[in-house]
C-alpha positions as a printed Julia matrix, in Angstrom:
367×3 Matrix{Float64}:
 -25.14   -3.09   11.83
 -24.12   -6.72   11.79
 -21.16   -8.47   10.2
 -23.08   -9.17    6.99
 -23.36   -5.42    6.33
 -19.59   -5.21    5.9
 -18.02   -5.9     2.52
 -14.31   -6.59    2.9
 -12.05   -6.33   -0.15
  -9.01   -8.46    0.68
  -7.38  -11.85    0.12
  -9.84  -14.13    2.0
  -7.17  -16.36    3.55
  -4.96  -13.53    4.83
  -4.41  -13.0     8.56
  -6.25   -9.67    8.55
  -9.36  -11.05    6.86
  -9.46  -14.01    9.24
  -8.94  -11.79   12.29
 -11.69   -9.4    11.23
 -14.03  -12.29   10.56
 -13.35  -13.74   14.02
 -13.8   -10.34   15.64
 -17.07   -9.31   14.04
 -18.95  -12.48   13.13
 -19.12  -14.12   16.55
 -20.29  -17.7    17.22
 -23.19  -18.56   14.98
 -23.5   -15.02   13.65
 -23.56  -13.88   10.02
 -20.17  -13.8     8.35
 -18.44  -10.77    6.91
 -18.67  -10.83    3.12
 -15.18  -11.03    1.63
 -14.37  -10.44   -2.03
 -10.82  -10.91   -3.36
  -9.1    -8.07   -5.17
  -8.33  -10.45   -8.02
 -11.97  -11.37   -8.62
 -12.84   -7.68   -8.96
  -9.84   -6.71  -11.08
 -10.38   -9.63  -13.46
 -14.07   -8.8   -13.87
 -15.27  -12.05  -12.32
 -17.56  -10.07  -10.02
 -18.65   -6.43   -9.88
 -19.1    -4.25   -6.85
 -22.51   -3.07   -8.03
 -23.73   -6.63   -7.5
 -22.37   -6.72   -3.95
 -22.99   -3.25   -2.54
 -26.52   -2.78   -1.29
 -28.0     0.19    0.59
 -26.28    0.49    3.96
 -23.23   -1.62    3.07
 -19.94   -0.61    4.7
 -17.02   -1.12    2.3
 -13.56   -1.79    3.71
 -10.33   -2.19    1.75
  -7.63   -4.18    3.51
  -4.08   -5.09    2.66
  -3.64   -7.03   -0.6
  -0.55   -8.66    0.92
  -0.05  -12.29    1.92
  -1.35  -13.45   -1.45
   1.28  -13.96   -4.14
  -1.17  -13.95   -7.05
  -2.57  -10.58   -5.97
   0.88   -9.09   -5.42
   2.08  -10.32   -8.81
  -1.01   -8.91  -10.53
  -0.48   -5.48   -8.97
   3.19   -5.43   -9.93
   2.35   -6.5   -13.48
  -0.22   -3.7   -13.69
   2.55   -1.38  -12.53
   4.64   -2.31  -15.53
   7.22   -4.76  -14.16
   7.76   -8.44  -13.45
   7.42   -9.53   -9.85
  10.54  -11.69   -9.62
  10.79  -14.54   -7.14
   8.37  -13.29   -4.48
   7.84  -16.82   -3.18
  11.58  -17.03   -2.56
  11.59  -13.77   -0.64
  12.92  -11.48   -3.35
  12.25   -7.82   -2.66
   9.25   -6.73   -4.72
   9.59   -3.7    -7.02
   7.56   -1.52   -4.68
   7.32    1.42   -7.06
   5.58   -0.86   -9.58
   3.46   -2.4    -6.83
   2.31    1.06   -5.76
   1.49    2.06   -9.33
  -0.53   -1.13   -9.75
  -2.28   -0.71   -6.4
  -3.12    2.91   -7.17
  -4.58    1.93  -10.53
  -6.57   -0.89   -8.95
  -8.01    1.35   -6.24
  -9.01    3.99   -8.77
 -10.68    1.32  -10.91
 -12.63    0.06   -7.9
 -13.43    3.63   -6.86
 -15.03    4.2   -10.26
 -17.15    1.08   -9.75
 -18.22    2.24   -6.29
 -19.43    5.55   -7.71
 -22.19    3.64   -9.52
 -23.22    1.55   -6.51
 -26.11    1.9    -4.08
 -25.67    4.41   -1.22
 -23.07    2.99    1.14
 -20.33    3.95    3.56
 -16.56    3.54    3.42
 -14.13    2.73    6.18
 -11.35    4.48    4.2
 -11.07    6.87    1.32
  -8.92    5.99   -1.66
  -6.99    9.25   -1.35
  -5.98    8.39    2.22
  -4.87    4.87    1.37
  -2.65    6.11   -1.44
  -1.22    9.03    0.53
  -0.32    6.85    3.51
   1.48    4.37    1.25
   3.58    7.18   -0.23
   6.18    7.93    2.45
   7.54   11.16    0.94
   3.99   12.46    0.49
   3.06   11.47    4.05
   6.17   13.14    5.48
   5.44   16.35    3.56
   1.82   16.33    4.69
   2.76   15.81    8.33
   5.44   18.47    8.22
   3.04   20.99    6.65
   0.53   20.25    9.44
   3.11   20.96   12.13
   3.43   17.32   13.23
   6.91   16.58   14.64
   8.8    14.38   12.17
  12.47   13.56   11.58
  14.09   15.92    9.06
  14.31   14.34    5.59
  16.55   14.59    2.54
  15.14   15.57   -0.83
  14.69   13.03   -3.65
  17.75   10.88   -3.07
  18.95    9.32   -6.33
  21.65    7.0    -4.98
  24.41    6.5    -2.46
  26.59    9.43   -3.56
  23.62   11.78   -3.55
  22.55   10.56   -0.11
  26.01   11.13    1.35
  26.39   14.54   -0.27
  23.04   15.76    1.03
  23.61   14.3     4.5
  27.11   15.71    4.86
  25.89   19.14    3.76
  23.53   19.04    6.75
  26.15   17.7     9.13
  24.45   14.3     9.46
  26.27   11.0     9.84
  23.25    8.77   10.69
  20.17    8.24    8.52
  17.26    5.87    8.13
  16.65    4.74    4.55
  13.17    3.53    3.58
  11.58    2.54    0.3
   9.2     5.31   -0.74
   6.38    2.79   -1.17
   7.58    0.03    1.13
   5.89   -1.59    4.11
   6.75   -3.9     7.01
  10.36   -2.6     7.07
  10.99   -4.07    3.62
  14.06   -2.3     2.26
  14.77   -0.47    5.52
  18.38    0.48    6.28
  19.78    2.08    9.45
  22.98    3.68    8.15
  25.79    5.48    9.97
  29.35    6.41    9.13
  32.45    8.15   10.43
  35.34    8.8     8.07
  36.29    5.54    6.38
  34.07    3.48    8.65
  30.48    2.63    7.77
  27.81    0.42    9.3
  24.44   -0.52    7.84
  21.79   -2.64    9.57
  19.05   -3.72    7.19
  16.29   -6.17    6.35
  17.84   -6.69    2.9
  20.13   -9.54    1.89
  22.09   -9.06   -1.36
  22.81  -12.08   -3.54
  24.4   -11.82   -6.97
  22.96   -8.38   -7.59
  19.47   -9.28   -6.4
  17.79   -8.15   -3.19
  15.92  -10.4    -0.76
  13.88   -9.71    2.37
  15.42  -11.09    5.53
  13.79  -11.51    8.93
  17.24  -11.76   10.47
  18.85   -8.33   10.31
  21.83   -8.15    7.96
  24.92   -6.0     8.64
  27.2    -4.46    6.04
  30.41   -2.75    7.05
  32.2    -1.8     3.82
  31.58    1.17    1.57
  31.3    -0.92   -1.65
  28.53   -3.01   -0.06
  26.69    0.05    1.21
  26.94    1.84   -2.15
  25.63   -1.23   -3.97
  22.74   -1.59   -1.53
  21.64    2.06   -1.56
  21.99    2.37   -5.34
  19.85   -0.73   -5.85
  17.15    0.47   -3.45
  17.18    3.97   -4.94
  15.91    2.6    -8.25
  12.59    2.05   -6.46
  12.44    5.5    -4.86
  13.6     6.38   -1.36
  12.58    8.28    1.74
  15.71    9.16    3.73
  15.38   10.71    7.17
  17.75   11.75    9.88
  18.24    8.89   12.33
  16.8    10.2    15.57
  17.83    8.18   18.63
  15.04    6.13   20.19
  14.39    5.84   23.91
  15.66    2.87   25.85
  13.18    1.12   28.12
  13.93   -2.03   30.06
  17.31   -2.29   28.37
  15.81   -2.35   24.86
  15.12    0.17   22.11
  11.43    1.03   21.79
   8.96    2.85   19.61
   5.16    2.83   19.46
   2.37    1.85   17.08
  -0.73    3.83   18.04
  -4.02    3.17   16.24
  -5.99    6.41   16.07
  -9.72    5.76   15.56
 -12.31    8.49   15.17
  -9.7    11.09   16.12
  -8.78    9.33   19.37
  -5.5     7.55   20.13
  -6.56    4.09   21.23
  -4.95    0.66   20.82
  -1.2     0.98   21.41
   1.7    -1.42   21.04
   5.18   -0.89   22.44
   7.65   -2.41   19.99
  10.81   -3.47   21.79
  14.05   -4.49   20.06
  17.77   -5.05   20.58
  18.56   -2.97   17.52
  17.25    0.04   15.6
  14.51   -1.71   13.56
  11.58   -2.63   15.81
   8.95   -4.29   13.58
   7.43   -7.21   15.44
   7.49   -9.66   12.53
  11.3    -9.51   12.66
  11.32  -11.37   15.97
  11.06   -8.32   18.2
   8.85   -8.21   21.28
   5.85   -6.35   22.62
   6.88   -4.11   25.47
   5.04   -3.35   28.7
   2.65   -0.5    27.89
   1.32    0.08   31.43
   4.9     0.26   32.75
   5.84    2.72   30.02
   2.82    4.93   30.72
   3.75    4.89   34.4
   7.32    5.9    33.58
   6.12    8.71   31.3
   3.47   10.05   33.67
  -0.04   11.11   32.75
   0.88   14.51   31.27
   3.65   13.24   29.04
   1.6    10.22   27.94
  -1.21   12.61   27.03
   1.25   14.57   24.89
   2.28   11.38   23.08
  -1.36   10.59   22.35
  -1.89   14.13   21.12
   0.98   13.79   18.63
  -0.53   10.57   17.27
  -3.94   12.22   16.94
  -2.38   15.22   15.24
  -0.75   12.9    12.71
  -4.04   11.31   11.64
  -5.71   14.72   11.57
  -3.32   15.56    8.72
  -5.53   13.23    6.66
  -8.88   15.03    7.08
 -11.79   12.63    7.26
  -9.68    9.5     7.83
 -11.52    7.16   10.18
  -8.4     5.36   11.39
  -4.7     4.81   10.84
  -1.73    3.21   12.54
   0.73    5.89   13.63
   4.35    4.86   14.26
   6.19    7.24   16.54
   9.4     7.3    18.51
  10.27    8.77   21.86
  13.71   10.3    22.16
  15.99    9.32   25.08
  14.66   10.48   28.39
  11.21   10.64   26.79
  11.91   14.28   26.0
   9.88   14.41   22.8
   7.93   12.36   20.29
   8.29   12.27   16.51
   6.08   10.52   13.95
   7.81    8.06   11.65
   4.93    6.82    9.49
   1.16    6.61    9.18
   0.0     3.16    8.1
  -3.18    2.64    6.11
  -3.41   -0.98    7.24
  -1.78   -0.5    10.64
  -4.69   -1.72   12.74
  -3.88   -5.45   12.87
  -3.32   -5.66   16.64
  -3.9    -9.18   17.91
  -5.13   -9.38   21.49
  -5.09   -5.62   22.13
  -8.28   -4.1    23.56
  -9.24   -0.51   24.32
 -12.45    0.11   26.2
 -13.2    -3.59   25.86
 -13.11   -3.46   22.03
 -10.51   -4.63   19.54
  -9.48   -2.36   16.67
 -12.1    -3.63   14.22
 -14.94   -3.29   16.7
 -13.78    0.2    17.7
 -13.59    1.3    14.06
 -17.15    0.22   13.33
 -18.36    1.87   16.52
 -16.66    5.13   15.49
 -18.19    4.9    12.03
 -21.66    4.44   13.51
 -21.21    7.31   15.93
 -20.22    9.72   13.16
 -23.04    9.57   10.63
 -21.17   11.93    8.3
 -17.92    9.94    8.21
 -16.89    8.24    4.99
 -20.27    8.48    3.28
 -20.4     7.62   -0.41
């Protein structure tokens, strides 16, 4: 297949769309066809007019486009707030809007010419639902941090954690992404410390690329109670391995059942997402420190995580290594976790490897 056989549903000016276009089109080659979510959702174009026999359909992140984000949140029943100013989006409404949009587009695809998909709607929605993903992984025997059950606010979180003897937890928005709403929380008696990507201003929450620290119980209660209104996933804070004097975890893209493109995310603190100013670590040095057998076990855990989504062609698996590299645990599985600039595996980038895997498995993601 060539680039023109791929139909990408995404904001055309987003980083992912541009990276995929650069990867697959090549100099002078046919361009990937890109159709915005908004054009489809507003009825300005229909998939049946775009999908021809042999087309490969790929959904990508609707992020990086304010109009699309606002439309999804509105469809989810809420107002978006000041997204341009960095205000934390109501992710529960965003998820409801995104789920409705995907199901609407899925219904359109059912009437289209025979084609193939790079993802299934069910996988996209499950991976964006952190409690559902955690439950799925746990049921499949994938090592994951223990989690609390349906936390309704700060008092509930503390009561559940104390009943289990915990004093350190990671708080995540149930439908969040890119560490939005993440809180690393620990306490001892009257002392409390929270490190988070959330800045509170006059009762409103804003995303911050510089980590914010809160050290009083009233601040922590206000923060957790506000986040809980969007739904939470709260897990025991497992310590992460230190490598080169920094805290690390891994993003492993599993493609066609095989752990492939891997990033070491290296940070001074507990939240390692690269867009927060953290660094890429030295993967060859880490593999050498782990040894072949232990590295193979890490890859196996990542592959086991994606296998919990039967039929999924690819996914970005976030996992931690505990101190001393004694064990691995999966933190998340990311539907759009394959945006790895400059990372090759077998001479291919993630997009090229995904299409190769799709071509090799003629039964994968058929519509």
